N, C-alpha and C positions, 0 to 999 in steps of 0.2 A: 504494500500500500504506500502511496506517495505521502510525503509530509504535508502537502497542500490540503488534503481533505480534512485532517483534524485541525489544521491551522485556520481554515475557513470556518469550520464549525465552531471553533473557539472564539473567533472574531464575532460571529453571529450571536453566540451566547453572551459574550461580554457586552456587545452593543445593546442587546435586549435588556440586560441587567442595568446598564447605564441609563437607558431610557426609563426604566422602572424607578431608579433612584431619583432622577430629575423630575419626573412627571407625577409620581404618586404622592398622595397626601396622607395616606394611612401609614403609621409607623411600622406596622407588621409587614405590610407589602414592601416597604423600603428595606427592611431586614431581609426579606426573601430575595429581593433584587441584589443585595450585597452578596448573599449566598450564591446566587447565579453567577455573579462576576467571579467569585472565588473558585467555583467549579470550572469556569472557562480557563482560569489560570492553571488549575490542576490538570486539565486536559492538555494544555500547552506543555506543561512540565513533563508529563509522561510521554507525549508524542516526540518531543525533542530528545528525551532520554533514550527512547527506542531508536531514533534516527542516529544519534551519536554513538550508541553502543554497537551499531552495525559497522561503523568505521573504526572504532577503537578496539585494540586487543584486550586491554584491561577494562572490564566493565564494572564500574562502581555503582551504577544505578542511583546516582545522586539525585536525579530528577524524581524518581519514585520515593526516595527518602524525604525529599522536600515536600512532596505531595502529602505524605503521611503527617508531617508537621503542620501543614496548612489545614488539613482536615481536623486535626486536634484543636488548633487555634480557632477555626470556624465554629466548632462545637462549643467551645468556651464562650466565644463571642455571641452566639445565638442564645445561649443560656442566660448570660448577663443582660443582653439586650431585651429579651422577653421579660425578664424580671423587672427591668426599668420601665418598660412599656406598661406592664400590668400595674406597677405601683403608681405611675402617672395616671393611668386610666381610673384607678380607684380614687385618687385624690381629685382629679379634675373632671372625670366623667366622660372623657373623650381621648381618642388616640390620634386625632387629626393634627398633623404637624403645624399647619397654618394657625389653627386656633390656639395651640400651645405657645407659639411664637407671639401671637397677638396678646395673649394673656400675660406673658412675661413682660412685654413692652409696656402695656398699660399699667401693670402693677408698679414697675419702677418709675414710670412717669407720674403716677398718682402720689407716690411717697415723696418725690422731689418737689412737686408743686403744692403739696398739702401743707399749709401753714398753721393748721388748727392744733397740731401737736407741739408741745414745747420742745425746744432744741436739746435740752438736757436729757430727754427721754431716749433719743436715738443712741447716744454713746453707751448708755446703760445696757441696752439690748445687745449691742455689739460686744460689750465686755462679758455678758452672760453667755453669748454664743461661743466666744473663744475660750472661756474657762472650762 
């Protein structure tokens, strides 16, 4: 099999994942798109490892070893990412990325523009948070 077939498939998978990251608004779909991009990289690693092992006499299969590390890191990333998304969904009631960004911007803008609280109250909260 030629190297071009897995490389083209990997490019298609990566571009599909990139589109998903840039166009989707749901945090879980963004995480799935990142996983798709990592799988495209894994396919490239294995394809180039097989291609290079045909030409080299000493086969170390370093591409396949890197693929195993990438799979392990992706599993940890998706576990932590899903835990964060679930915690945000419980607190805010949505997993929509635009709403979360808007909420964060309005919260910080309201605290800066709000003059009803005394100025001595804010440093006390920061001191308690750091302690």
